[in-house]
C-alpha positions in Angstrom: -2.8 7.9 -9.3 -0.6 10.8 -9.4 2.1 11.5 -7.0 0.3 14.6 -5.7 -2.9 12.7 -5.1 -0.8 10.1 -3.1 1.0 12.7 -1.2 -2.4 14.4 -0.2 -4.1 11.2 0.7 -1.2 10.3 3.0 -1.4 13.8 4.6 -5.2 13.5 5.0 -4.7 10.2 6.9 -2.1 12.0 9.1 -4.5 14.9 9.7 -7.3 12.6 10.5 -5.2 10.8 13.1 -3.9 14.0 14.8 -7.7 15.3 14.9 -9.0 12.1 16.3 -6.1 12.2 18.9 -7.0 15.7 19.9 -10.6 14.8 20.3 -9.8 11.9 22.7 -7.6 14.5 24.6 -10.7 16.7 24.8 -9.4 19.7 23.1 -12.1 22.1 22.3 -13.5 21.6 18.7 -12.8 25.0 17.7 -9.1 24.5 18.1 -9.3 21.1 16.4 -10.8 22.8 13.2 -8.1 25.5 13.2 -5.4 22.9 13.5 -7.0 20.9 10.7 -7.3 24.0 8.5 -3.7 24.9 9.0 -2.4 21.4 8.5 -4.5 21.2 5.3 -3.0 24.4 3.9 0.5 23.2 4.9 -0.1 19.9 3.2 -1.4 21.3 -0.2 1.5 23.7 -0.2 4.2 21.2 0.6 2.6 18.7 -2.0 2.7 21.2 -4.7 6.4 22.1 -3.9 7.5 18.4 -3.8 5.4 17.1 -6.8 6.1 20.1 -9.2 7.7 19.4 -12.4 11.0 21.4 -12.7 10.8 24.2 -15.5 13.2 23.5 -18.4 16.0 25.7 -18.8 
């Protein structure tokens, strides 16, 4: 498993936990979806930034 896949898997578990907690707090589903989309985009962007190979000089 690549480090990028492991990073995204961990982030997916985090997003699932936050969304489930929001559901239990009776936050409207529309806002849960908005939050999940924002966190997914942030997770992909940070995963690419952290696992990207440095360009040789």
